[in-house]
Residue frames as a rotation matrix with the C-alpha (Angstrom) as fourth column:
MET 1
0.903 -0.376 0.207 -102.17
0.283 0.158 -0.946 -2.51
0.323 0.913 0.249 52.52
ARG 2
0.304 -0.862 -0.406 -98.44
0.893 0.108 0.438 -2.59
-0.333 -0.496 0.802 53.10
PRO 3
0.748 -0.098 -0.656 -96.71
-0.178 -0.982 -0.055 0.74
-0.640 0.158 -0.752 52.90
PRO 4
0.819 -0.556 -0.144 -93.93
-0.138 0.053 -0.989 1.37
0.557 0.829 -0.034 50.30
PRO 5
0.442 -0.737 -0.511 -90.42
0.805 0.577 -0.136 0.27
0.395 -0.352 0.849 51.36
ALA 6
0.873 -0.103 -0.477 -88.48
0.241 -0.759 0.605 2.52
-0.424 -0.643 -0.638 53.64
ILE 7
0.505 -0.699 0.506 -85.75
0.508 -0.233 -0.829 4.76
0.698 0.676 0.238 52.08
GLU 8
-0.025 -0.619 -0.785 -82.81
0.948 -0.265 0.179 6.10
-0.319 -0.740 0.593 54.19
PRO 9
0.893 0.434 -0.122 -82.92
0.409 -0.894 -0.181 9.92
-0.187 0.112 -0.976 54.36
TRP 10
-0.065 -0.995 0.080 -79.50
0.921 -0.029 0.389 10.46
-0.384 0.099 0.918 52.73
LEU 11
-0.889 -0.166 0.426 -80.88
0.386 -0.771 0.506 13.36
0.245 0.615 0.750 50.75
ALA 12
-0.516 0.759 -0.397 -83.64
-0.046 -0.487 -0.872 15.92
-0.855 -0.432 0.287 51.25
ARG 13
0.273 0.762 0.587 -86.48
0.550 0.377 -0.745 16.13
-0.789 0.526 -0.316 48.78
ARG 14
0.890 -0.078 -0.448 -85.18
-0.357 -0.729 -0.584 19.04
-0.282 0.680 -0.677 46.79
ALA 15
-0.100 -0.980 -0.174 -81.61
-0.871 0.001 0.492 17.71
-0.481 0.201 -0.853 46.76
MET 16
-0.324 0.010 0.946 -82.91
0.176 0.983 0.050 14.31
-0.929 0.183 -0.320 45.63
SER 17
0.721 0.675 0.156 -84.67
0.289 -0.090 -0.953 15.90
-0.629 0.733 -0.260 42.77
ALA 18
0.672 -0.563 -0.481 -81.55
-0.712 -0.671 -0.209 17.64
-0.205 0.482 -0.852 41.64
TRP 19
-0.312 -0.744 0.591 -79.59
-0.574 0.643 0.507 14.38
-0.757 -0.181 -0.628 42.18
VAL 20
0.138 0.382 0.914 -81.87
0.508 0.765 -0.397 12.59
-0.850 0.519 -0.089 39.66
ASP 21
0.968 0.168 -0.187 -81.65
-0.062 -0.564 -0.823 15.42
-0.244 0.809 -0.536 37.10
ARG 22
0.315 -0.932 -0.182 -77.75
-0.904 -0.352 0.241 15.18
-0.288 0.089 -0.953 37.30
ALA 23
0.602 -0.108 0.791 -77.70
0.022 0.993 0.119 11.50
-0.798 -0.054 0.600 36.27
PRO 24
-0.248 -0.824 -0.510 -74.71
-0.550 -0.313 0.774 10.97
-0.798 0.472 -0.375 33.95
ASP 25
-0.928 -0.071 -0.366 -76.34
-0.353 0.488 0.799 8.28
0.122 0.870 -0.478 31.79
LYS 26
-0.107 0.978 -0.179 -79.58
-0.685 0.058 0.726 6.52
0.721 0.201 0.664 31.08
ALA 27
-0.064 0.026 -0.998 -78.78
0.386 0.922 -0.001 3.56
0.920 -0.385 -0.070 33.39
SER 28
-0.835 -0.321 -0.446 -78.03
0.535 -0.288 -0.794 5.85
0.127 -0.902 0.412 36.42
TYR 29
-0.765 0.599 0.238 -81.03
-0.619 -0.785 -0.011 7.89
0.180 -0.156 0.971 35.79
ARG 30
0.059 0.751 -0.657 -83.26
-0.284 0.644 0.711 4.86
0.957 0.144 0.251 35.88
ARG 31
-0.217 -0.152 -0.964 -81.84
0.771 0.579 -0.265 3.75
0.599 -0.801 -0.008 39.19
ARG 32
-0.980 -0.091 -0.178 -82.17
0.186 -0.735 -0.652 7.22
-0.071 -0.672 0.737 40.75
LEU 33
-0.513 0.857 0.048 -85.64
-0.649 -0.424 0.631 7.68
0.562 0.293 0.774 39.34
ALA 34
-0.021 0.536 -0.844 -86.74
0.282 0.813 0.509 4.38
0.959 -0.227 -0.169 41.05
ILE 35
-0.607 -0.247 -0.756 -85.61
0.790 -0.080 -0.608 5.71
0.090 -0.966 0.244 44.43
TRP 36
-0.977 0.212 -0.018 -87.36
-0.212 -0.977 0.009 9.12
-0.015 0.012 1.000 43.63
LEU 37
-0.312 0.923 -0.223 -90.66
-0.396 0.087 0.914 7.48
0.864 0.374 0.338 42.77
ILE 38
-0.042 0.296 -0.954 -90.77
0.681 0.707 0.189 5.59
0.731 -0.642 -0.231 46.00
VAL 39
-0.701 -0.244 -0.670 -89.96
0.688 -0.478 -0.546 8.64
-0.186 -0.844 0.503 48.11
SER 40
-0.907 0.350 -0.233 -91.99
-0.352 -0.935 -0.038 11.27
-0.231 0.048 0.972 46.39
GLU 41
-0.379 0.831 -0.407 -94.91
-0.730 0.001 0.683 9.26
0.569 0.556 0.606 44.94
ARG 42
-0.289 0.152 0.945 -95.05
-0.819 0.471 -0.327 6.55
-0.495 -0.869 -0.012 47.60
LEU 43
0.455 0.500 -0.737 -95.24
-0.829 0.539 -0.146 3.85
0.324 0.678 0.660 45.00
HIS 44
0.638 -0.184 0.748 -94.70
-0.293 0.840 0.456 0.16
-0.713 -0.510 0.482 45.71
VAL 45
-0.379 -0.921 0.096 -91.79
-0.372 0.246 0.895 -1.85
-0.847 0.303 -0.436 44.03
PRO 46
-0.302 0.235 0.924 -93.92
0.735 0.675 0.069 -3.76
-0.607 0.700 -0.376 41.56
ASP 47
0.778 0.622 0.088 -95.44
0.539 -0.591 -0.600 -0.48
-0.321 0.515 -0.795 40.24
VAL 48
0.371 -0.734 -0.569 -91.97
-0.583 -0.661 0.472 1.22
-0.723 0.156 -0.673 40.01
ALA 49
-0.486 -0.655 0.579 -90.61
-0.008 0.665 0.746 -1.83
-0.874 0.359 -0.329 38.12
ARG 50
0.087 0.567 0.819 -93.54
0.891 0.324 -0.319 -1.84
-0.446 0.758 -0.477 35.66
MET 51
0.913 0.261 -0.313 -93.13
0.107 -0.894 -0.435 1.96
-0.393 0.364 -0.844 34.98
LEU 52
0.224 -0.927 -0.301 -89.37
-0.750 -0.361 0.554 1.62
-0.622 0.101 -0.776 34.46
GLN 53
0.816 0.178 -0.550 -89.63
-0.511 0.668 -0.541 -1.61
0.271 0.722 0.636 32.49
VAL 54
-0.416 -0.899 -0.134 -87.24
-0.659 0.400 -0.638 -3.51
0.627 -0.177 -0.759 34.71
SER 55
-0.184 0.296 -0.937 -87.60
0.321 0.919 0.227 -6.51
0.929 -0.259 -0.264 37.09
THR 56
0.814 0.487 0.317 -88.92
-0.154 -0.346 0.926 -6.32
0.560 -0.802 -0.207 40.54
PRO 57
0.671 -0.622 -0.404 -85.64
0.720 0.416 0.556 -7.85
-0.178 -0.663 0.727 42.03
ALA 58
-0.192 -0.802 0.565 -83.64
0.817 -0.450 -0.361 -5.20
0.544 0.392 0.742 40.27
VAL 59
0.216 0.338 0.916 -85.59
-0.102 -0.925 0.366 -2.42
0.971 -0.173 -0.165 42.12
TRP 60
0.974 0.154 -0.164 -85.22
0.100 0.357 0.929 -4.24
0.202 -0.921 0.332 45.32
LYS 61
0.237 -0.969 -0.066 -81.41
0.968 0.241 -0.064 -4.40
0.078 -0.049 0.996 44.79
TRP 62
-0.263 -0.426 0.866 -81.22
0.377 -0.871 -0.314 -0.64
0.888 0.244 0.390 44.08
ILE 63
0.661 0.500 0.560 -83.19
-0.326 -0.481 0.814 0.13
0.676 -0.720 -0.155 47.24
GLN 64
0.882 -0.346 -0.320 -80.79
0.465 0.520 0.717 -2.05
-0.082 -0.781 0.619 49.30
GLN 65
-0.035 -0.945 0.326 -77.75
0.947 -0.135 -0.292 -0.47
0.320 0.299 0.899 47.77
TYR 66
0.003 0.099 0.995 -79.10
0.062 -0.993 0.098 3.03
0.998 0.061 -0.009 48.33
ASN 67
0.855 0.420 0.304 -80.10
-0.264 -0.152 0.952 2.32
0.446 -0.895 -0.020 51.95
ALA 68
0.712 -0.625 -0.319 -76.58
0.702 0.627 0.338 0.68
-0.012 -0.465 0.885 52.69
THR 69
-0.196 -0.976 -0.097 -74.13
0.909 -0.218 0.356 3.08
-0.369 -0.018 0.929 51.23
GLY 70
-0.072 0.261 -0.963 -76.03
0.120 -0.956 -0.268 6.10
-0.990 -0.135 0.037 50.02
PRO 71
0.717 0.471 -0.514 -76.49
-0.353 -0.391 -0.850 7.83
-0.601 0.791 -0.114 46.56
THR 72
-0.031 -0.825 -0.564 -73.03
-0.971 -0.108 0.212 6.99
-0.236 0.554 -0.798 45.24
SER 73
-0.456 -0.146 0.878 -73.83
-0.127 0.987 0.098 3.22
-0.881 -0.067 -0.469 45.33
LEU 74
0.419 0.793 0.442 -76.10
0.315 0.330 -0.890 3.70
-0.851 0.513 -0.112 42.26
ASP 75
0.677 -0.207 -0.706 -73.62
-0.585 -0.733 -0.347 5.27
-0.446 0.648 -0.617 40.04
GLY 76
-0.391 -0.870 0.300 -71.34
-0.479 0.471 0.741 2.27
-0.786 0.146 -0.600 39.30
PRO 77
-0.652 0.095 -0.753 -71.55
-0.714 0.257 0.651 0.11
0.255 0.962 -0.100 36.09
GLY 78
0.398 0.863 0.311 -74.39
-0.897 0.437 -0.065 -2.35
-0.192 -0.253 0.948 35.75
ARG 79
0.164 -0.267 0.950 -74.18
-0.193 0.935 0.297 -6.10
-0.967 -0.232 0.102 35.29
GLY 80
0.829 0.115 0.548 -74.25
0.489 0.327 -0.809 -5.82
-0.272 0.938 0.215 31.43
GLY 81
0.820 -0.507 -0.267 -71.56
-0.572 -0.713 -0.406 -4.54
0.016 0.486 -0.874 29.07
ARG 82
0.593 -0.729 -0.342 -67.97
0.326 0.606 -0.725 -5.54
0.736 0.319 0.597 28.49
HIS 83
0.933 -0.168 0.319 -66.23
-0.360 -0.481 0.799 -5.39
0.019 -0.860 -0.509 31.80
ARG 84
0.298 -0.876 0.379 -63.21
-0.008 0.395 0.919 -7.45
-0.954 -0.277 0.111 30.82
ALA 85
0.994 0.026 0.106 -62.42
0.108 -0.095 -0.990 -6.10
-0.016 0.995 -0.098 27.44
TYR 86
0.218 -0.973 0.082 -58.78
0.964 0.227 0.136 -6.15
-0.151 0.050 0.987 26.13
LEU 87
-0.769 -0.488 0.414 -59.08
0.600 -0.773 0.203 -2.67
0.221 0.405 0.887 24.77
THR 88
-0.341 0.697 -0.630 -61.29
0.224 -0.591 -0.775 0.31
-0.913 -0.406 0.046 25.53
PRO 89
0.672 0.544 0.502 -63.56
0.624 -0.052 -0.779 1.55
-0.398 0.837 -0.375 22.54
ALA 90
0.804 -0.335 -0.492 -61.11
-0.426 -0.901 -0.084 4.49
-0.415 0.277 -0.867 22.06
GLN 91
-0.152 -0.962 0.228 -58.12
-0.600 0.273 0.752 2.23
-0.786 -0.022 -0.618 21.87
GLU 92
-0.105 0.249 0.963 -59.93
0.590 0.795 -0.142 -0.13
-0.801 0.553 -0.231 19.38
ALA 93
0.851 0.513 0.117 -60.76
0.402 -0.489 -0.774 2.82
-0.339 0.705 -0.622 17.18
ALA 94
0.490 -0.790 -0.369 -57.22
-0.707 -0.608 0.361 4.11
-0.510 0.084 -0.856 17.24
LEU 95
-0.375 -0.597 0.709 -55.92
-0.093 0.785 0.612 0.66
-0.922 0.163 -0.350 16.25
LEU 96
0.204 0.459 0.865 -58.32
0.782 0.456 -0.426 0.48
-0.590 0.763 -0.266 13.28
ARG 97
0.874 0.075 -0.481 -57.36
-0.120 -0.924 -0.362 3.95
-0.472 0.374 -0.799 12.17
ARG 98
-0.096 -0.995 -0.017 -53.91
-0.573 0.041 0.818 2.55
-0.814 0.088 -0.575 11.58
CYS 99
-0.568 -0.045 0.822 -55.40
0.440 0.827 0.350 0.11
-0.695 0.560 -0.450 9.05
GLU 100
0.444 0.869 -0.220 -57.67
0.179 -0.326 -0.928 2.44
-0.878 0.373 -0.300 7.20
ARG 101
0.167 -0.450 -0.877 -55.05
-0.855 -0.509 0.098 3.43
-0.490 0.734 -0.470 4.61
ARG 102
-0.848 -0.461 0.261 -54.11
-0.330 0.845 0.421 -0.23
-0.415 0.271 -0.869 4.01
ALA 103
-0.270 0.822 0.502 -57.83
0.512 0.564 -0.648 -1.04
-0.815 0.082 -0.573 3.52
ALA 104
0.549 0.492 -0.676 -58.23
-0.256 -0.671 -0.696 1.80
-0.796 0.555 -0.242 1.02
ARG 105
-0.248 -0.747 -0.617 -55.37
-0.933 0.013 0.359 0.33
-0.260 0.664 -0.700 -1.06
GLY 106
0.596 0.557 -0.578 -57.03
-0.674 0.739 0.017 -3.00
0.436 0.380 0.816 -1.02
GLU 107
-0.419 -0.864 -0.278 -54.38
-0.489 0.473 -0.733 -4.63
0.765 -0.171 -0.621 1.25
VAL 108
-0.809 0.253 0.531 -56.88
-0.428 0.366 -0.826 -5.62
-0.404 -0.895 -0.188 3.96
LEU 109
-0.591 0.562 -0.579 -59.04
-0.515 0.289 0.807 -8.20
0.621 0.775 0.119 2.31
THR 110
0.294 0.677 -0.675 -60.32
0.209 0.644 0.736 -10.34
0.933 -0.357 0.048 5.17
ALA 111
0.898 0.147 0.415 -60.20
-0.371 -0.256 0.893 -10.39
0.237 -0.956 -0.175 8.94
ALA 112
0.791 -0.611 -0.014 -57.23
0.583 0.748 0.316 -12.64
-0.182 -0.259 0.949 8.82
HIS 113
0.178 -0.712 0.679 -55.10
0.600 -0.468 -0.649 -9.84
0.780 0.523 0.344 7.41
LEU 114
0.202 -0.042 0.978 -55.58
-0.562 -0.823 0.080 -7.85
0.802 -0.566 -0.190 10.68
LEU 115
0.893 0.174 -0.415 -55.04
0.202 0.669 0.716 -10.77
0.402 -0.723 0.562 13.04
ASP 116
0.089 -0.942 -0.323 -51.29
0.919 0.203 -0.338 -10.12
0.384 -0.267 0.884 13.38
VAL 117
-0.471 -0.268 0.840 -51.77
0.067 -0.961 -0.269 -6.45
0.880 -0.070 0.471 13.89
VAL 118
0.527 0.703 0.477 -54.38
-0.478 -0.220 0.851 -6.94
0.703 -0.676 0.220 16.61
GLN 119
0.814 -0.243 -0.528 -52.19
0.482 0.790 0.380 -9.58
0.324 -0.563 0.760 18.33
GLU 120
-0.308 -0.940 0.150 -49.16
0.750 -0.337 -0.569 -7.25
0.585 -0.063 0.808 18.26
ALA 121
-0.291 0.222 0.931 -51.21
-0.295 -0.946 0.133 -4.45
0.910 -0.236 0.341 19.79
LEU 122
0.771 0.620 0.145 -52.60
-0.384 0.271 0.883 -6.80
0.509 -0.736 0.447 22.55
GLY 123
-0.163 -0.872 0.461 -49.37
-0.977 0.078 -0.199 -8.60
0.137 -0.483 -0.865 23.27
HIS 124
-0.664 -0.038 0.747 -50.95
-0.249 0.953 -0.172 -12.04
-0.705 -0.300 -0.642 23.09
GLY 125
-0.974 0.224 0.024 -52.87
0.127 0.456 0.881 -14.32
0.186 0.861 -0.473 20.75
VAL 126
-0.286 0.957 -0.042 -56.63
-0.507 -0.188 -0.841 -13.96
-0.813 -0.219 0.540 19.98
SER 127
-0.282 0.337 0.899 -58.99
0.557 0.820 -0.132 -15.83
-0.781 0.464 -0.419 17.80
LEU 128
-0.889 -0.054 0.455 -60.10
0.443 -0.357 0.823 -14.85
0.118 0.932 0.342 14.40
SER 129
0.059 0.993 0.101 -63.69
0.819 -0.106 0.564 -14.37
0.571 0.049 -0.820 15.63
TYR 130
0.153 -0.074 -0.986 -62.38
0.758 -0.631 0.165 -11.70
-0.634 -0.773 -0.041 18.08
VAL 131
-0.815 -0.537 -0.217 -61.12
0.233 -0.647 0.726 -9.70
-0.531 0.541 0.652 15.12
ARG 132
-0.598 0.702 0.388 -64.48
0.536 -0.010 0.844 -10.08
0.596 0.712 -0.370 13.32
ARG 133
0.335 0.768 -0.546 -66.32
0.932 -0.186 0.310 -8.83
0.137 -0.613 -0.778 16.36
LEU 134
-0.270 -0.543 -0.795 -63.89
0.601 -0.740 0.302 -5.96
-0.752 -0.396 0.527 16.68
LEU 135
-0.978 -0.060 0.198 -64.54
0.205 -0.409 0.889 -4.87
0.028 0.911 0.412 13.09
ALA 136
-0.305 0.949 0.084 -68.27
0.705 0.166 0.689 -5.19
0.640 0.270 -0.720 13.63
ARG 137
0.150 0.239 -0.959 -68.21
0.929 -0.367 0.053 -3.00
-0.339 -0.899 -0.277 16.67
HIS 138
-0.374 -0.400 -0.837 -66.66
0.082 -0.913 0.400 -0.18
-0.924 0.081 0.374 14.73
ASP 139
0.544 0.819 -0.181 -68.96
-0.070 -0.171 -0.983 -0.60
-0.836 0.548 -0.036 11.65
TRP 140
-0.516 -0.708 -0.481 -66.43
-0.705 0.033 0.708 -2.13
-0.486 0.705 -0.517 9.29
ARG 141
0.537 0.691 0.483 -68.02
-0.232 0.672 -0.703 -4.28
-0.811 0.265 0.522 6.48
ARG 142
-0.383 -0.640 0.667 -67.02
0.421 0.521 0.742 -6.27
-0.822 0.565 0.070 3.57
VAL 143
0.098 0.322 -0.942 -67.18
-0.664 -0.683 -0.303 -4.37
-0.741 0.655 0.147 0.25
MET 144
-0.261 -0.100 0.960 -68.06
0.466 0.858 0.216 -6.53
-0.845 0.504 -0.177 -2.63
PRO 145
-0.949 -0.082 -0.304 -68.33
-0.196 -0.604 0.773 -5.60
-0.247 0.793 0.557 -6.34
ARG 146
-0.144 0.984 -0.103 -71.83
-0.756 -0.177 -0.630 -5.06
-0.639 -0.013 0.769 -7.77
PRO 147
-0.160 0.096 0.982 -73.33
0.264 0.963 -0.051 -8.11
-0.951 0.251 -0.180 -9.53
ARG 148
0.080 0.218 0.973 -74.31
0.993 0.067 -0.097 -6.07
-0.087 0.974 -0.211 -12.56
HIS 149
-0.876 -0.394 0.279 -73.92
0.432 -0.897 0.090 -2.57
0.215 0.200 0.956 -14.11
ALA 150
-0.608 0.628 -0.485 -76.31
0.216 -0.458 -0.862 0.09
-0.764 -0.629 0.143 -12.78
GLN 151
-0.183 0.465 -0.866 -77.47
-0.791 -0.593 -0.151 0.92
-0.584 0.657 0.476 -16.38
ALA 152
-0.952 -0.262 0.156 -77.67
-0.134 0.819 0.558 -2.62
-0.274 0.511 -0.815 -17.51
ASP 153
-0.161 0.911 -0.380 -80.85
-0.987 -0.141 0.079 -3.52
0.019 0.388 0.922 -19.72
LEU 154
-0.557 -0.090 0.825 -81.96
-0.316 0.942 -0.111 -6.96
-0.768 -0.323 -0.554 -18.72
ALA 155
0.546 0.807 0.226 -84.60
-0.041 0.295 -0.954 -7.12
-0.837 0.512 0.194 -21.46
ALA 156
0.624 -0.424 -0.656 -82.01
-0.780 -0.284 -0.558 -6.31
0.050 0.860 -0.508 -24.06
GLN 157
-0.455 -0.856 0.245 -79.75
-0.870 0.486 0.084 -9.02
-0.191 -0.175 -0.966 -22.81
VAL 158
-0.096 0.500 0.861 -82.46
-0.130 0.851 -0.509 -11.62
-0.987 -0.161 -0.017 -23.08
THR 159
0.832 0.524 0.180 -83.25
0.136 0.121 -0.983 -10.74
-0.537 0.843 0.029 -26.75
PHE 160
0.164 -0.832 -0.530 -79.59
-0.874 -0.372 0.313 -10.25
-0.458 0.411 -0.788 -27.78
PRO 161
0.913 0.150 -0.379 -78.92
-0.348 0.769 -0.536 -12.70
0.211 0.621 0.755 -30.71
LYS 162
0.482 -0.779 0.400 -76.08
-0.292 0.288 0.912 -14.93
-0.826 -0.557 -0.088 -29.43
GLY 163
0.289 -0.475 0.831 -75.15
0.731 0.671 0.129 -16.13
-0.619 0.570 0.541 -32.91
SER 164
0.968 0.166 0.189 -74.86
0.251 -0.716 -0.651 -12.61
0.027 0.678 -0.735 -34.51
ARG 165
0.199 -0.916 0.349 -71.65
0.362 -0.262 -0.894 -10.66
0.911 0.304 0.280 -35.19
GLY 166
-0.344 -0.299 0.890 -70.03
-0.609 -0.650 -0.454 -9.87
0.715 -0.698 0.041 -31.84
GLY 167
0.703 0.656 0.276 -71.84
-0.630 0.392 0.671 -12.72
0.332 -0.645 0.688 -30.09
PHE 168
-0.050 -0.759 0.649 -70.33
-0.939 0.258 0.229 -15.62
-0.341 -0.597 -0.726 -28.34
ALA 169
0.785 0.403 0.472 -71.45
-0.213 0.889 -0.405 -18.50
-0.582 0.218 0.783 -30.41
ALA 170
-0.376 -0.925 0.048 -68.57
-0.324 0.180 0.929 -20.41
-0.868 0.334 -0.367 -32.05
SER 171
-0.008 0.262 -0.965 -68.64
-1.000 0.027 0.016 -21.34
0.030 0.965 0.262 -35.76
SER 172
0.783 0.421 0.458 -69.73
-0.439 0.896 -0.074 -24.80
-0.441 -0.143 0.886 -36.60
THR 173
0.847 -0.494 -0.198 -66.78
0.016 0.397 -0.918 -25.26
0.532 0.774 0.344 -38.98
SER 174
0.096 -0.873 0.479 -64.12
-0.799 -0.354 -0.485 -24.24
0.593 -0.336 -0.732 -36.42
SER 175
-0.068 -0.181 -0.981 -62.50
0.324 0.926 -0.193 -26.87
0.943 -0.331 -0.004 -34.34
PRO 176
0.892 0.423 -0.161 -63.27
0.263 -0.196 0.945 -26.90
0.369 -0.884 -0.286 -30.62
PRO 177
0.308 -0.792 0.527 -60.68
-0.651 -0.580 -0.490 -25.02
0.693 -0.192 -0.695 -28.66
ALA 178
-0.171 -0.517 -0.839 -58.28
0.372 0.755 -0.541 -27.02
0.913 -0.404 0.063 -26.59
ARG 179
0.815 0.557 0.157 -59.21
0.002 -0.273 0.962 -26.93
0.579 -0.784 -0.223 -22.87
ALA 180
-0.053 -0.885 0.462 -56.77
-0.696 -0.299 -0.653 -25.88
0.716 -0.356 -0.600 -20.28
ARG 181
-0.449 -0.265 -0.853 -55.61
0.374 0.812 -0.449 -28.10
0.812 -0.520 -0.265 -17.53
GLY 182
0.620 0.738 -0.268 -57.44
0.564 -0.181 0.806 -27.82
0.546 -0.651 -0.528 -14.18
CYS 183
-0.595 -0.784 0.177 -56.10
0.540 -0.553 -0.634 -24.71
0.595 -0.281 0.753 -12.35
CYS 184
0.531 0.639 -0.556 -57.01
0.847 -0.428 0.316 -22.14
-0.036 -0.639 -0.768 -9.76
PHE 185
-0.532 -0.732 0.426 -56.23
0.769 -0.628 -0.119 -18.53
0.355 0.264 0.897 -10.31
ARG 186
0.188 0.544 -0.817 -56.96
0.737 -0.628 -0.249 -15.00
-0.649 -0.556 -0.520 -9.17
THR 187
0.319 -0.010 0.948 -57.45
0.816 -0.505 -0.280 -12.08
0.481 0.863 -0.153 -11.56
ARG 188
-0.278 -0.475 -0.835 -55.71
0.795 -0.602 0.078 -8.78
-0.539 -0.642 0.544 -10.83
GLY 189
0.783 0.571 0.247 -56.94
0.615 -0.655 -0.439 -5.25
-0.089 0.496 -0.864 -11.65
ALA 190
0.511 -0.497 0.701 -55.14
0.229 -0.707 -0.669 -1.94
0.829 0.502 -0.248 -12.52
SER 191
0.628 -0.242 0.739 -54.48
-0.708 -0.571 0.415 -1.13
0.321 -0.785 -0.530 -8.84
GLY 192
-0.430 -0.817 -0.385 -52.65
-0.528 0.573 -0.626 -4.50
0.732 -0.066 -0.678 -8.31
ALA 193
-0.541 0.324 0.776 -55.09
-0.671 0.390 -0.631 -5.82
-0.508 -0.862 0.006 -5.79
SER 194
-0.960 0.160 0.231 -56.92
0.231 0.918 0.324 -8.97
-0.160 0.364 -0.918 -6.41
ALA 195
-0.651 0.759 -0.016 -60.18
-0.653 -0.549 0.521 -8.26
0.387 0.350 0.853 -8.22
THR 196
0.021 0.715 -0.698 -61.78
-0.062 0.698 0.713 -11.44
0.998 0.028 0.059 -6.96
SER 197
-0.581 -0.228 -0.782 -60.74
0.754 0.210 -0.622 -10.92
0.306 -0.951 0.050 -3.44
VAL 198
0.491 0.860 0.135 -62.81
0.675 -0.474 0.566 -8.77
0.551 -0.187 -0.813 -1.13
ALA 199
-0.509 -0.642 0.573 -61.78
0.245 -0.746 -0.619 -5.29
0.825 -0.175 0.537 0.09
VAL 200
-0.247 0.367 -0.897 -62.67
0.967 0.156 -0.202 -3.95
0.066 -0.917 -0.394 3.43
GLY 201
-0.348 0.220 0.911 -64.69
0.074 -0.963 0.261 -0.85
0.934 0.158 0.319 3.95
ARG 202
-0.868 0.148 0.473 -66.99
-0.494 -0.349 -0.797 0.30
0.047 -0.925 0.376 6.94
ARG 203
-0.031 0.890 0.455 -69.63
-0.999 -0.021 -0.027 -1.80
-0.015 -0.456 0.890 8.64
ARG 204
0.728 0.665 0.169 -70.39
-0.686 0.708 0.170 -5.49
-0.007 -0.240 0.971 9.62
ALA 205
0.551 -0.453 0.701 -68.70
-0.201 0.743 0.638 -8.94
-0.810 -0.492 0.318 9.42
PHE 206
-0.137 -0.724 -0.676 -65.99
-0.961 -0.070 0.269 -10.54
-0.242 0.686 -0.686 7.38
GLY 207
0.889 0.386 0.248 -65.81
-0.331 0.913 -0.237 -13.76
-0.318 0.129 0.939 5.46
ARG 208
0.233 -0.831 0.504 -63.13
0.465 0.551 0.693 -15.99
-0.854 0.074 0.515 3.97
ARG 209
-0.447 -0.518 -0.729 -61.06
-0.476 -0.552 0.684 -14.94
-0.757 0.653 0.000 1.02
SER 210
0.626 0.658 0.418 -62.94
0.052 0.499 -0.865 -15.65
-0.778 0.563 0.278 -2.20
HIS 211
-0.517 -0.741 -0.429 -61.33
-0.509 -0.138 0.850 -16.53
-0.688 0.658 -0.305 -5.48
ILE 212
0.519 0.594 -0.614 -62.26
-0.837 0.207 -0.507 -17.78
-0.174 0.777 0.605 -8.89
SER 213
-0.370 -0.601 0.709 -61.51
-0.353 0.797 0.491 -21.45
-0.859 -0.069 -0.507 -9.63
ALA 214
0.423 0.464 -0.778 -61.61
-0.903 0.141 -0.407 -22.82
-0.079 0.874 0.479 -13.15
CYS 215
-0.456 -0.538 0.709 -61.21
-0.433 0.830 0.351 -26.55
-0.777 -0.147 -0.612 -13.32
ALA 216
0.545 0.629 -0.554 -61.55
-0.787 0.157 -0.597 -28.29
-0.289 0.761 0.581 -16.57
SER 217
0.525 -0.339 0.781 -60.56
0.209 0.941 0.268 -31.66
-0.825 0.022 0.564 -17.89
THR 218
-0.418 -0.692 -0.589 -57.76
-0.513 -0.355 0.781 -31.73
-0.750 0.628 -0.207 -20.59
SER 219
0.568 0.541 -0.620 -58.64
-0.787 0.136 -0.601 -32.45
-0.241 0.830 0.503 -24.13
PRO 220
0.742 -0.251 0.622 -57.54
0.187 0.968 0.167 -35.90
-0.644 -0.007 0.765 -25.44
ARG 221
-0.184 -0.899 -0.398 -54.18
-0.429 -0.291 0.855 -35.96
-0.884 0.328 -0.332 -27.15
SER 222
0.676 0.356 -0.645 -54.27
-0.728 0.186 -0.660 -36.50
-0.115 0.916 0.385 -30.83
SER 223
0.727 -0.402 0.556 -52.78
0.206 0.901 0.381 -39.75
-0.655 -0.163 0.738 -31.90
ARG 224
0.239 -0.711 -0.661 -49.48
-0.830 -0.504 0.242 -39.65
-0.505 0.491 -0.710 -33.53
């Protein structure tokens, strides 16, 4: 049976154990542990890959890096992640904190309202999908009004007599109301913000601005 791969003696056994324990993050710990398992337990590369839930070529690459340049070669960033981001996570969080007060007042309704702010901070243009992903990374979500009251009685609404006093049925003797021309409108609440538009809170993605459209045909003119 072939022996395990050779590891360059950059560190003694006790120093390597302390080196593994001082790993700054999970990814670095996994790389260091792969070297430690080969040195201390004399395991083969497929066994180490199976124990760490990584691919066999990944373990071979870590061994090559360690043997070539020493322990510091395993502390760099991996292949995943956002290596070409416009802003760091801290800078993105600071940018969104500037918009929290506007969002609380209902002035930030969709991702399009933040597009100019983001482009001004970056100094160049970005797509609307970039703003949506930025908001999703920091747990901003679209806040929508609830569809019904929390204490609504659905059974009572079904049995409610529509033709009784206070109901919505029109009298048979009354003339039909004149219908308005086709239009598109938005309602406004007491705060001045559009009640049918969507305010921004914390968590997930954004959609387009929603509005209520009421389009009806005009009633025929009476003959003169």
